C-alpha positions in Angstrom: 0.0 0.0 0.0 1.4 3.4 -1.0 1.7 6.4 1.2 -1.5 8.2 2.2 -1.9 11.8 1.4 -2.3 14.1 4.5 -6.0 14.1 5.6 -7.9 17.1 4.3 -5.5 17.9 1.5 -4.8 16.7 -2.0 -1.3 17.3 -3.3 -1.9 17.4 -7.0 1.8 17.3 -7.7 1.9 13.9 -6.1 -1.5 12.4 -6.3 -2.5 13.4 -9.9 -1.8 10.6 -12.4 1.1 11.5 -14.7 0.2 11.7 -18.4 2.6 9.9 -20.6 3.2 12.1 -23.6 4.3 9.1 -25.6 0.8 7.6 -25.5 0.2 6.3 -29.0 -2.9 6.3 -31.2 -4.0 2.9 -30.0 -4.1 4.1 -26.4 -6.0 7.2 -27.3 -8.5 5.1 -29.3 -9.0 2.8 -26.3 -10.4 5.8 -24.4 -13.0 6.8 -26.9 -16.5 7.2 -25.3 -18.0 4.9 -27.9 -15.4 2.1 -27.5 -16.7 -1.3 -26.4 -15.0 -2.7 -23.4 -12.5 -5.5 -23.7 -13.4 -8.9 -22.2 -11.8 -9.2 -18.8 -9.7 -12.2 -17.7 -11.9 -15.1 -16.5 -12.3 -16.1 -12.9 -13.2 -19.7 -13.2 -14.8 -22.4 -15.4 -18.0 -20.6 -16.1 -16.6 -17.2 -16.9 -13.9 -18.7 -19.1 -16.5 -20.7 -21.0 -18.6 -17.7 -21.6 -15.7 -15.6 -22.7 -14.5 -18.3 -25.1 -18.0 -18.7 -26.5 -18.4 -14.9 -27.1 -15.1 -14.9 -29.0 -16.0 -18.0 -31.0 -13.3 -20.2 -29.5 -15.8 -22.8 -28.4 -19.4 -23.8 -29.3 -20.0 -25.6 -26.0 -21.2 -24.0 -22.8 -21.5 -25.5 -19.2 -24.8 -27.2 -18.2 -26.8 -27.5 -14.9 -24.2 -29.5 -13.0 -21.6 -26.7 -13.3 -23.9 -23.9 -12.4 -25.4 -25.8 -9.4 -21.9 -26.3 -8.1 -21.0 -22.7 -8.3 -21.0 -20.2 -5.4 -24.1 -18.1 -6.1 -22.3 -15.0 -4.8 -18.9 -15.9 -6.1 -16.5 -14.3 -8.6 -16.9 -16.9 -11.3 -20.7 -17.0 -11.5 -21.1 -13.2 -11.3 -18.5 -12.5 -13.9 -20.1 -15.1 -16.2 -23.5 -13.5 -15.6 -22.2 -10.0 -16.2 -20.6 -11.0 -19.5 -24.0 -12.4 -20.7 -25.9 -9.3 -19.5 -23.5 -6.8 -21.0 -24.5 -8.0 -24.5 -27.8 -6.2 -23.8 -26.0 -2.9 -23.2 -22.9 -2.0 -25.2 -21.4 -5.5 -25.8 -17.7 -6.3 -25.9 -14.9 -5.7 -28.4 -14.8 -8.5 -31.0 -18.2 -10.0 -30.1 -20.9 -9.9 -32.8 -24.1 -8.0 -31.9 -26.3 -10.9 -32.7 -24.7 -13.0 -29.9 -27.1 -11.2 -27.6 -29.9 -13.6 -28.5 -27.9 -16.8 -29.0 -30.1 -19.6 -27.6 -27.3 -21.5 -26.0 -26.0 -18.5 -24.2 -29.5 -17.6 -23.0 -29.9 -21.2 -21.7 -26.8 -20.8 -19.6 -27.8 -17.4 -18.5 -31.1 -18.8 -17.2 -29.2 -21.4 -15.2 -26.9 -18.7 -13.7 -29.9 -16.5 -12.9 -31.8 -19.3 -11.2 -28.8 -20.2 -9.0 -28.3 -16.5 -8.0 -32.0 -15.7 -7.5 -32.7 -18.9 -5.5 -29.8 -18.0 -3.1 -31.1 -14.4 -2.8 -34.6 -15.6 -1.9 -33.2 -17.9 0.7 -31.6 -14.9 2.4 -34.6 -12.6 2.1 -38.1 -12.9 3.5 -37.7 -11.2 6.9 -40.3 -8.5 6.3 -44.1 -8.9 6.3 -44.9 -6.6 3.5 -44.2 -3.3 1.6 -45.0 -1.0 4.5 -42.7 -2.9 6.9 -39.8 -3.1 4.5 -40.0 0.6 3.7 -40.1 1.5 7.4 -36.8 -0.4 7.8 -35.4 1.3 4.7 -36.1 4.8 6.0 -34.3 4.0 9.3 -30.6 5.0 9.3 -28.4 2.4 11.2 -27.4 3.6 14.7 -23.9 2.2 14.4 -23.0 4.4 11.5 -21.2 1.6 9.7 -20.8 1.3 6.0 -18.7 2.7 3.2 -20.2 6.2 3.2 -19.7 6.5 6.9 -16.1 5.3 6.7 -15.3 7.7 3.8 -16.8 10.6 5.7 -14.7 9.9 8.8 -11.5 8.4 7.5 -11.5 8.3 3.7 -8.4 9.2 1.8 -8.1 10.1 -1.8 -7.2 6.5 -2.5 -10.3 5.2 -0.8 -12.5 7.6 -2.7 -10.9 6.5 -6.0 -11.4 2.9 -5.1 -15.1 3.6 -4.3 -15.5 5.3 -7.6 -14.0 2.3 -9.4 -16.3 -0.1 -7.5 -19.4 2.0 -8.5 -18.3 2.6 -12.1 -19.8 -0.6 -13.4 -23.2 0.6 -12.3 -22.9 4.4 -12.4 -21.7 4.6 -16.0 -24.9 3.1 -17.1 -26.9 4.2 -14.1 -30.6 4.2 -14.9 -30.5 2.1 -18.1 -31.7 -1.2 -16.5 -34.6 0.5 -14.8 -36.0 1.8 -18.1 -36.9 -1.8 -19.0 -39.8 -1.5 -16.6 -41.4 1.5 -18.3 -43.4 -0.4 -21.0 -44.6 -2.8 -18.3 -46.1 0.0 -16.1 -49.4 1.8 -16.5 -50.7 5.3 -15.8 -49.5 6.9 -12.6 -46.6 4.5 -12.1 -45.3 5.0 -15.7 -45.7 8.8 -15.6 -43.9 9.1 -12.3 -41.1 6.7 -13.4 -40.5 8.8 -16.5 -40.5 12.0 -14.4 -37.7 10.7 -12.3 -35.8 9.3 -15.3 -36.0 12.6 -17.0 -33.8 13.9 -14.2 -31.5 10.9 -14.4 -30.9 11.6 -18.1 -30.1 15.3 -17.6 -33.5 16.8 -18.4 -32.6 16.8 -22.1 -29.0 18.0 -21.6 -26.4 15.3 -22.3 -23.8 17.0 -20.2 -26.1 16.8 -17.2 -26.9 13.1 -17.5 -26.0 11.4 -14.2 -23.8 8.9 -16.0 -21.9 11.8 -17.6 -21.6 13.5 -14.2 -20.1 10.3 -12.8 -17.6 10.1 -15.7 -16.6 13.7 -14.8 -16.2 12.6 -11.2 -13.9 9.8 -12.2 -11.8 12.1 -14.4 -11.5 14.6 -11.6 -10.2 11.9 -9.4 -7.6 10.9 -12.0 -9.4 7.8 -13.2 -10.2 6.6 -16.7 -14.0 7.1 -17.3 -14.1 4.7 -20.3 -17.1 2.4 -20.0 -16.0 -1.0 -18.7 -12.4 0.1 -18.1 -12.2 -1.2 -14.5 -14.2 -4.4 -14.8 -11.1 -6.5 -14.1 -10.7 -4.7 -10.8 -14.2 -5.1 -9.5 -15.1 -8.1 -7.4 -18.2 -10.2 -7.0 -20.0 -8.0 -4.4 -20.1 -5.1 -6.9 -21.0 -7.3 -9.8 -23.8 -9.0 -7.9 -25.4 -5.7 -7.1 -25.3 -4.7 -10.7 -26.4 -8.1 -12.0 -29.5 -8.0 -9.8 -30.6 -4.9 -11.8 -30.2 -6.7 -15.1 -31.9 -9.9 -13.9 -34.9 -8.0 -12.7 -35.0 -5.6 -15.7 -34.8 -8.3 -18.4 -37.8 -10.3 -17.1 -41.3 -8.9 -17.3 -42.3 -11.3 -14.5 -39.8 -9.5 -12.2 -41.3 -6.0 -12.8 -42.5 -5.7 -9.3 -39.1 -6.6 -7.9 -37.5 -4.1 -10.3 -39.7 -1.3 -9.0 -38.7 -2.4 -5.5 -35.1 -2.2 -6.5 -35.5 1.2 -8.0 -37.3 2.5 -4.9 -34.6 1.1 -2.5 -31.9 3.0 -4.4 -33.8 6.2 -4.6 -34.9 6.2 -0.9 -31.5 5.4 0.5 -29.4 7.5 -1.9 -29.6 11.0 -0.4 -28.0 10.4 3.1 -25.1 8.4 1.7 -24.5 10.9 -1.1 -24.4 13.7 1.5 -21.7 11.9 3.5 -19.6 11.2 0.4 -19.9 14.8 -0.8 -18.6 15.9 2.6 -15.7 13.3 2.3 -14.8 14.7 -1.1 -14.7 18.2 0.3 -12.6 17.1 3.2 -9.9 15.6 1.0 -9.9 18.6 -1.3 -11.4 16.9 -4.4 -12.3 19.0 -7.4 -15.8 20.5 -8.1 -16.7 17.7 -10.6 -16.1 15.0 -8.0 -18.2 16.9 -5.5 -21.0 17.8 -7.9 -22.1 14.2 -8.7 -23.0 13.6 -5.0 -24.4 17.1 -4.4 -26.7 16.4 -7.3 -27.9 13.2 -5.8 -28.5 14.8 -2.4 -30.9 17.2 -3.9 -32.5 15.1 -6.6 -33.0 11.9 -4.7 -34.6 13.7 -1.8 -37.3 14.8 -4.2 -37.4 11.4 -5.9 -37.9 9.6 -2.7 -41.4 11.0 -2.2 -42.3 10.5 -5.9 -41.1 6.9 -6.1 -42.9 5.8 -2.9 -46.2 7.6 -3.6 -46.6 7.2 -7.3 -44.2 4.6 -8.7 -44.7 2.0 -6.0 -48.1 3.2 -5.0 -49.3 3.4 -8.6 -48.0 -0.1 -9.5 -49.7 -1.6 -6.4 -52.9 0.2 -7.2 -52.9 -1.4 -10.6 -51.4 -4.8 -9.6 -51.8 -5.4 -5.9 -50.7 -9.0 -6.3 -47.1 -7.7 -6.9 -46.7 -6.5 -3.3 -44.5 -9.5 -2.4 -42.3 -8.9 -5.5 -41.8 -5.3 -4.5 -40.8 -6.3 -1.0 -38.3 -8.9 -2.4 -36.8 -6.3 -4.7 -36.2 -3.9 -1.8 -34.8 -6.5 0.5 -32.5 -8.1 -2.1 -31.2 -4.7 -3.1 -30.4 -3.8 0.5 -28.8 -7.2 1.1 -26.4 -6.8 -1.9 -25.7 -3.1 -1.3 -24.8 -3.9 2.3 -22.6 -6.7 1.3 -20.7 -4.4 -1.1 -20.4 -1.7 1.5 -19.2 -4.1 4.2 -16.6 -5.7 1.9 -15.1 -2.3 1.0 -15.1 -1.1 4.7 -13.6 -4.4 5.9 -10.8 -4.0 3.4 -10.0 -0.4 4.2 -10.1 -1.1 8.0 -7.6 -3.9 7.4 -5.3 -1.4 5.5 -5.7 -3.2 2.1 -7.4 -2.5 -1.2 -11.2 -2.9 -1.7 -10.6 -3.8 -5.3 -10.0 -7.3 -6.7 -6.7 -6.2 -8.1 -5.0 -2.9 -7.2 -5.0 0.0 -9.7 -2.1 -0.3 -12.1 0.6 2.2 -13.1 -1.8 4.2 -15.4 -4.1 4.7 -12.4 -1.6 4.6 -9.6 -3.4 4.6 -6.2 -1.3 7.3 -4.5 -3.9 7.9 -1.9 -4.3 4.3 -0.7 -3.9 3.0 2.8 -5.8 3.4 6.0 -6.3 6.8 7.5 
């Protein structure tokens, strides 16, 4: 672990990544906003098989025995699932677009999804219904534990950069998975959902899109904002949280759970964003890094009321039988978000990296280490 910058300051001469003036055209091309990400290294039998299949190296994919033996929250299963899901977003370099609907890949994806969702449902079910789960959601933990609390009290530039990397897999696509629910909603729920999403996408201004604001945050922290750039560094807890969004979004039968997922993120976002914005100010981050979280403090405080009253309320007025699905969506989201937060906090408290692999020379983690 490298030396930590003094708390409350950012020495730009030391902490800012050095730009290599000899960077060639290939490196510059790799940073284009429209560039497809490169397939990351595999993490086991399942992810290796999916990667080989996507690149045309094999026509055979694992069956039920391999997926049933996999850890439902492990690195291999979640990278394999993420690779399959990414084809519905931007895809990967060298992978044909029509692979998105390959029937063999979809069969494997269904097995991976079943393994993951079954394990989630085994861990959920503590709440009696929508009202109870939202009451719990609106209660801040008294112990003040979690990544945002740690960053507020002890976070260094290195910790904040690692947190940005962990979140980049989600934030650089932010609201995209939630939009799959729009054609499956009606009336009040649909109108409210689109009102919130209009904010998420910058109210018609591309430079104000929340995904763009997060890219600006990454660049302000000296990170590469290219889509998918840090996938090799991000471990299973972050991938599982993102994979849940895709799982719920891609299945019409999970529309209630997706609304619950969306509500959980919107309701809990503002307090955590406030703490991270304060942490950014404390370490002397630039305005772009602070702005992303300031925006979420204000926007999500408004969204919280709208999502509970009109998105969730409207959905359940139209389809009351989806109440259990909404409850599951909230609970599963909190379970995975807490697991990611705990994994990061545990690593930082132990004085090590929260990433699967440390940032490399191009993104040297000068601010790492415990505070």
